[in-house]
C-alpha positions as CSV (number, residue, x, y, z in Angstrom):
1,M,129.7,216.9,87.9
2,D,127.2,218.5,90.3
3,Q,128.0,221.0,93.0
4,Q,128.3,218.5,95.9
5,E,130.7,216.2,93.9
6,Q,132.8,219.2,93.0
7,A,132.9,220.4,96.6
8,F,134.1,217.0,97.8
9,L,136.7,216.7,95.1
10,S,137.9,220.3,95.9
11,A,138.2,219.2,99.5
12,A,140.3,216.2,98.5
13,F,142.7,218.2,96.3
14,G,142.9,221.2,98.7
15,V,143.8,219.2,101.8
16,G,147.6,219.7,101.3
17,D,148.5,216.2,102.5
18,E,149.1,213.5,99.8
19,R,148.1,210.6,102.0
20,L,144.8,212.2,103.1
21,Q,144.2,213.2,99.5
22,R,144.4,209.6,98.4
23,R,142.0,208.6,101.2
24,L,139.4,211.2,100.2
25,L,139.6,210.3,96.5
26,V,138.5,206.7,97.4
27,G,135.5,208.3,99.1
28,F,134.8,210.6,96.1
29,H,133.9,207.6,93.9
30,L,131.2,206.6,96.5
31,I,130.0,210.2,97.0
32,R,129.5,210.4,93.2
33,D,127.2,207.4,93.3
34,C,125.2,208.9,96.1
35,C,124.8,212.1,94.0
36,R,123.6,210.0,91.1
37,I,121.0,208.3,93.3
38,V,119.7,211.7,94.3
39,D,119.2,212.6,90.7
40,D,117.9,209.2,89.6
41,P,116.5,206.8,92.3
42,D,116.9,203.9,89.9
43,W,120.6,204.5,89.4
44,V,122.7,201.4,89.6
45,P,125.9,202.3,91.5
46,R,129.2,201.7,89.7
47,V,131.3,200.7,92.7
48,R,134.0,198.7,90.8
49,V,136.2,201.8,90.6
50,A,135.8,202.5,94.3
51,K,136.5,198.9,95.1
52,N,139.7,198.9,93.1
53,A,140.8,202.2,94.6
54,L,140.1,200.9,98.1
55,E,142.1,197.7,97.5
56,H,145.0,199.8,96.1
57,A,144.9,202.1,99.1
58,L,145.1,199.2,101.5
59,A,148.0,197.7,99.5
60,N,150.1,200.8,99.5
61,G,149.5,201.7,103.2
62,T,147.1,204.7,102.6
63,F,144.8,203.0,105.1
64,A,145.7,201.1,108.2
65,P,143.4,198.1,109.1
66,D,142.0,199.9,112.2
67,D,141.4,203.3,110.6
68,L,138.0,204.8,111.5
69,E,137.6,206.2,108.0
70,L,138.3,202.8,106.5
71,A,135.5,201.1,108.4
72,A,133.1,203.8,107.3
73,L,134.1,203.6,103.7
74,R,133.6,199.8,103.8
75,G,130.1,200.3,105.2
76,L,129.2,202.9,102.5
77,L,130.6,200.6,99.8
78,G,128.6,197.7,101.1
79,A,125.4,199.8,101.2
80,L,125.9,200.9,97.6
81,D,127.0,197.5,96.2
82,S,123.7,196.5,94.8
83,D,121.6,196.8,91.6
84,K,119.0,198.5,93.8
85,P,120.6,199.9,96.9
86,H,118.3,200.5,99.9
87,R,118.2,204.3,100.3
88,A,117.9,204.2,104.1
89,A,121.0,202.0,104.4
90,V,122.9,204.3,102.1
91,C,121.9,207.3,104.3
92,S,123.0,205.5,107.5
93,A,126.4,204.6,105.9
94,L,126.9,208.1,104.6
95,V,126.3,209.6,108.1
96,A,128.9,207.2,109.5
97,Y,131.4,208.3,106.8
98,G,130.7,211.9,107.4
99,E,131.3,211.4,111.1
100,A,134.6,209.7,110.4
101,L,135.7,212.6,108.2
102,Y,134.8,215.0,111.0
103,R,136.8,212.9,113.5
104,E,139.8,212.9,111.1
105,N,139.6,216.7,110.7
106,S,138.6,216.6,107.0
107,L,136.1,219.4,107.6
108,P,135.5,220.6,104.0
109,A,134.9,217.0,103.0
110,T,132.6,216.5,106.0
111,L,130.4,219.4,104.9
112,A,130.3,218.1,101.3
113,A,129.3,214.6,102.5
114,F,126.5,215.9,104.7
115,D,125.2,218.3,102.0
116,V,124.8,215.1,99.8
117,L,122.9,213.5,102.7
118,D,120.5,216.4,103.0
119,Q,119.4,215.7,99.4
120,L,119.6,211.9,99.7
121,W,117.5,211.6,102.9
122,T,113.7,211.0,102.6
123,P,111.1,210.4,105.3
124,A,111.5,206.7,104.6
125,C,115.0,206.9,106.0
126,Q,116.0,206.9,109.7
127,P,115.1,210.2,111.4
128,R,118.2,210.0,113.6
129,D,120.4,210.0,110.5
130,R,119.2,213.4,109.5
131,L,119.5,214.7,113.1
132,E,123.1,213.3,113.4
133,A,124.0,214.9,110.1
134,A,122.6,218.3,111.3
135,Y,124.6,218.0,114.5
136,Y,127.9,217.4,112.7
137,Q,127.1,220.1,110.1
138,G,126.6,222.6,112.9
139,M,129.8,221.6,114.7
140,T,131.8,221.7,111.4
141,L,130.5,225.1,110.5
142,V,131.4,226.4,114.0
143,R,134.9,224.9,114.0
144,G,135.7,225.8,110.4
145,R,136.9,229.2,109.2
146,Y,134.6,229.4,106.2
147,A,131.1,229.8,107.5
148,R,130.8,230.8,111.2
149,E,127.9,233.1,110.3
150,A,126.1,230.2,108.6
151,S,126.4,228.2,111.8
152,S,124.2,230.6,113.7
153,Y,121.0,229.0,112.5
154,M,122.2,225.4,113.0
155,P,121.3,225.0,116.7
156,L,117.7,226.2,116.0
157,L,117.4,224.0,112.9
158,L,118.6,220.9,114.9
159,A,116.4,221.6,117.8
160,L,113.3,222.0,115.6
161,R,114.1,218.8,113.7
162,A,114.7,217.0,117.0
163,R,111.4,218.2,118.4
164,A,109.5,217.2,115.3
165,A,111.1,213.7,115.6
166,G,110.4,213.5,119.3
167,D,114.1,213.0,120.1
168,V,115.1,214.9,123.2
169,E,118.8,213.9,123.1
170,Y,119.3,216.0,119.9
171,I,117.6,218.9,121.5
172,A,120.4,218.8,124.1
173,L,122.9,218.4,121.4
174,A,121.6,221.5,119.7
175,G,122.6,223.2,122.9
176,I,126.2,221.8,122.4
177,V,126.3,223.5,119.0
178,H,125.1,226.8,120.5
179,L,127.5,226.6,123.4
180,S,130.4,225.9,121.0
181,R,129.7,229.2,119.2
182,T,129.6,231.0,122.5
183,M,133.0,229.5,123.6
184,Y,134.7,230.2,120.3
185,S,133.5,233.9,120.5
186,G,135.8,234.2,123.5
187,N,133.0,235.0,126.0
188,I,134.1,232.5,128.6
189,A,132.0,233.8,131.4
190,L,128.8,233.6,129.3
191,G,129.8,230.1,128.0
192,L,130.4,228.8,131.5
193,R,127.0,230.0,132.7
194,E,125.3,228.6,129.6
195,A,127.0,225.2,130.0
196,E,126.0,224.9,133.7
197,K,122.4,225.9,132.9
198,R,122.1,223.3,130.1
199,L,123.8,220.7,132.3
200,R,121.0,221.2,134.8
201,Q,118.4,220.9,132.1
202,L,119.6,217.4,131.3
203,Q,117.8,216.2,134.5
204,H,114.6,216.3,132.4
205,H,116.0,214.4,129.5
206,P,119.3,212.6,130.4
207,S,122.0,212.1,127.8
208,L,125.5,210.9,128.6
209,R,126.7,212.1,125.3
210,A,125.5,215.7,126.0
211,E,126.5,215.5,129.6
212,G,130.1,214.6,128.8
213,N,130.3,217.4,126.3
214,F,128.9,220.0,128.7
215,L,131.3,218.8,131.4
216,H,134.2,219.0,129.0
217,N,133.3,222.6,128.1
218,I,132.9,223.6,131.7
219,A,136.3,222.1,132.6
220,A,137.9,223.9,129.6
221,A,136.3,227.2,130.6
222,H,137.7,226.9,134.1
223,G,141.1,226.2,132.7
224,R,141.0,229.3,130.4
225,V,140.3,231.6,133.4
226,G,143.0,230.1,135.5
227,R,140.9,227.8,137.8
228,T,143.2,224.8,137.0
229,H,142.1,222.9,140.1
230,E,138.5,222.9,139.0
231,T,139.6,221.7,135.5
232,L,141.4,218.8,137.1
233,R,138.4,217.9,139.4
234,I,135.8,217.9,136.6
235,A,138.1,216.3,133.9
236,D,139.0,213.4,136.3
237,G,135.3,212.6,136.6
238,L,135.2,212.1,132.8
239,L,137.6,209.2,133.0
240,D,135.2,206.7,134.6
241,G,134.3,204.9,131.4
242,R,130.7,206.1,131.1
243,Y,131.2,208.7,128.5
244,H,131.9,208.8,124.8
245,P,135.6,208.3,123.9
246,S,135.8,211.9,122.6
247,A,134.8,213.2,126.1
248,T,137.2,210.8,127.9
249,F,140.3,211.4,125.7
250,G,139.4,215.1,125.6
251,A,139.5,215.1,129.4
252,L,143.0,213.7,129.3
253,D,144.0,216.6,127.1
254,L,142.6,219.1,129.6
255,I,144.4,217.2,132.4
256,G,147.7,217.3,130.5
257,V,147.4,221.0,129.8
258,A,146.5,221.7,133.5
259,F,149.5,219.8,134.8
260,V,151.8,221.7,132.4
261,V,150.5,224.9,133.9
262,L,151.1,223.6,137.4
263,G,154.6,222.5,136.4
264,D,154.1,218.7,136.9
265,L,155.5,217.6,133.5
266,D,155.6,213.9,134.4
267,A,151.9,213.8,135.1
268,A,151.2,215.9,132.0
269,R,153.2,213.4,129.9
270,A,151.3,210.5,131.3
271,A,148.0,212.1,130.2
272,F,149.2,213.0,126.7
273,E,150.7,209.5,126.2
274,M,147.4,207.9,127.2
275,M,145.8,210.1,124.5
276,L,147.9,208.3,121.9
277,L,145.5,205.4,122.3
278,A,142.5,207.5,121.2
279,P,140.4,206.0,118.3
280,Y,140.5,209.3,116.4
281,S,143.6,210.7,114.7
282,G,142.5,214.3,115.6
283,L,142.8,213.4,119.3
284,R,146.1,211.7,118.7
285,R,147.3,215.0,117.1
286,H,146.2,216.8,120.3
287,A,148.5,214.3,122.2
288,A,151.4,215.1,119.9
289,L,150.8,218.8,120.5
290,G,150.9,218.3,124.2
291,L,154.1,216.3,124.0
292,M,155.7,218.9,121.8
293,N,155.0,221.5,124.5
294,I,156.7,219.3,127.1
295,H,159.8,218.7,125.0
296,A,160.1,222.5,124.6
297,R,159.8,223.1,128.3
298,R,162.5,220.4,128.9
299,M,164.7,222.0,126.2
300,E,164.6,218.8,124.1
301,R,165.0,220.5,120.8
302,R,165.4,217.5,118.6
303,E,162.1,215.9,119.8
304,F,160.3,219.3,119.7
305,E,161.3,219.9,116.1
306,Q,160.4,216.3,115.1
307,I,156.8,216.7,116.4
308,H,156.7,220.2,114.9
309,R,157.5,218.9,111.4
310,Y,154.8,216.2,111.8
311,L,152.0,218.5,113.0
312,D,152.9,221.2,110.5
313,S,151.9,218.8,107.7
314,Q,148.7,217.5,109.3
315,P,145.1,218.7,108.7
316,L,144.2,220.5,111.9
317,E,140.9,222.1,112.9
318,I,141.1,225.9,113.0
319,D,141.3,226.2,116.8
320,I,143.9,223.4,117.0
321,R,146.0,225.0,114.2
322,I,146.0,228.3,116.2
323,D,147.0,226.3,119.3
324,F,149.8,224.7,117.3
325,F,151.2,228.1,116.3
326,L,150.9,229.3,119.9
327,T,152.6,226.2,121.3
328,A,155.3,226.4,118.6
329,G,155.9,230.1,119.4
330,R,156.3,229.4,123.1
331,G,158.6,226.5,122.2
332,W,160.8,228.5,119.9
333,E,160.9,231.3,122.6
334,K,161.9,228.8,125.2
335,L,164.6,227.5,122.9
336,G,165.9,231.0,122.3
337,D,164.8,231.4,118.6
338,L,162.8,234.7,119.0
339,S,162.4,235.3,115.3
340,R,160.6,232.0,114.7
341,A,158.6,232.5,117.9
342,R,157.3,235.9,116.6
343,A,156.5,234.4,113.2
344,A,154.5,231.6,114.8
345,F,152.6,234.1,117.0
346,D,151.9,236.2,113.9
347,E,150.4,233.2,112.1
348,A,148.2,232.4,115.1
349,Y,147.0,236.1,115.3
350,Q,146.2,236.3,111.7
351,L,144.2,233.1,111.7
352,A,142.3,234.0,114.8
353,R,141.4,237.4,113.3
354,E,140.2,235.8,110.1
355,C,138.0,233.4,112.1
356,G,136.7,235.9,114.7
357,L,137.9,233.7,117.6
358,G,137.9,236.2,120.4
359,Y,139.8,234.2,123.1
360,E,142.5,233.2,120.7
361,I,143.0,236.8,119.6
362,F,143.4,238.0,123.2
363,K,145.7,235.2,124.1
364,T,147.9,235.8,121.0
365,E,148.1,239.5,121.7
366,E,149.2,238.8,125.2
367,L,151.9,236.4,124.1
368,I,153.2,238.8,121.4
369,G,153.3,241.6,124.0
370,S,155.3,239.5,126.5
371,L,157.7,238.0,123.9
372,S,160.8,239.7,125.3
373,D,159.8,239.2,129.0
374,P,161.4,236.4,131.0
375,P,159.1,233.3,131.2
376,P,157.2,232.8,134.4
377,L,158.6,230.2,136.7
378,S,156.7,226.9,136.8
379,R,155.5,225.7,140.2
380,P,154.9,222.1,141.2
381,A,151.4,220.8,141.4
382,E,150.7,220.7,145.1
383,I,147.0,219.8,144.6
384,A,145.1,217.1,142.9
385,P,147.7,214.4,143.5
386,D,145.0,211.8,143.1
387,V,144.5,213.0,139.5
388,A,148.2,212.7,138.8
389,A,148.2,209.2,140.3
390,H,145.2,208.3,138.3
391,V,146.6,209.2,134.9
392,S,150.0,207.7,135.7
393,A,148.3,204.4,136.6
394,M,146.3,204.5,133.4
395,R,149.5,205.1,131.4
396,D,151.4,202.3,133.2
397,Q,148.5,199.9,132.5
398,H,148.8,200.6,128.8
399,A,152.6,200.9,128.7
400,N,153.1,198.4,125.9
401,E,150.5,200.0,123.6
402,I,151.9,203.5,124.2
403,A,155.4,202.3,123.5
404,A,154.1,200.9,120.1
405,C,152.6,204.3,119.3
406,L,155.9,206.1,120.1
407,A,158.1,203.7,118.2
């Protein structure tokens, strides 16, 4: 077993969630064939084991029919199911699988899949596949705890590859990777200036994908420094249907958090419930986190604990895991359980220190310091009623779908 196979298998067994482990083991059989093609271009893939594993996973409910990861696995299986698979098709399918893993928060497995692609890709393959892989590698390194230093060269590497390929969109996306590093460092003022500068630069090479990402970061930065009204204004503009789903549903998350801060829990709930319709499980976990916060603020202990148990067992990105601990701590404090609140804050602080996430360190220290203080009074949202009406109307329009998600 070579290094990439072993890394993917370790990611599968180290995930801590039995259902996700079974999903990754299906992918492992296909990753193994990709590694064999790297070593021997004439290798004939042995996909029968993967086919059987996939059929069994569908039968026992490991995959739902509309799972993003399932569609990607089927695409990779189809590309490999040949006596002489087309290398470019395998690369494209492997990129789609790596992206699905990233969206599902399987970050170690994502890195392993894209490491395989680095070796599998040749100039005869699609240049965009290599650029897309480099983008997600950079974002995974930034968001994971294991290699933030290694992520420092990824924006430059992606920009150089994009320039060589003549693809200006990925030059802009290299800026997204760099901006993400800045934001995670905790330097919000610098991150805001960088995002606004890069957004202006898009006039020369427009990209809705990059634009949505920059706008999301700008809205988030305003929220972190208390300019909630600016967050609502910018995030509402991301709901017009032009942007990538990750930007649209991410904007709903920002809107929900902003309305929680402003004390309008009904509008916040509408935003988080809309997020339950997101195509990625990672975003749906964001929604659950927001709803957990609302239940705590409304002293609904049973519902709070139910979502807490669910999220505690889920694979979460590092920043979202920290946010989970912070939200749980505030919830336990609201419910009067100060020992559990302090334990949650301590978990968040330790994880933030390990990962060097400056903003989260400062935020956690502030929460620990104010643990015995009375909570600040919420105030109703007197501004942005249009945003509240907008998300409420969206929620009402999809009421039946949301009810199915909550059932």
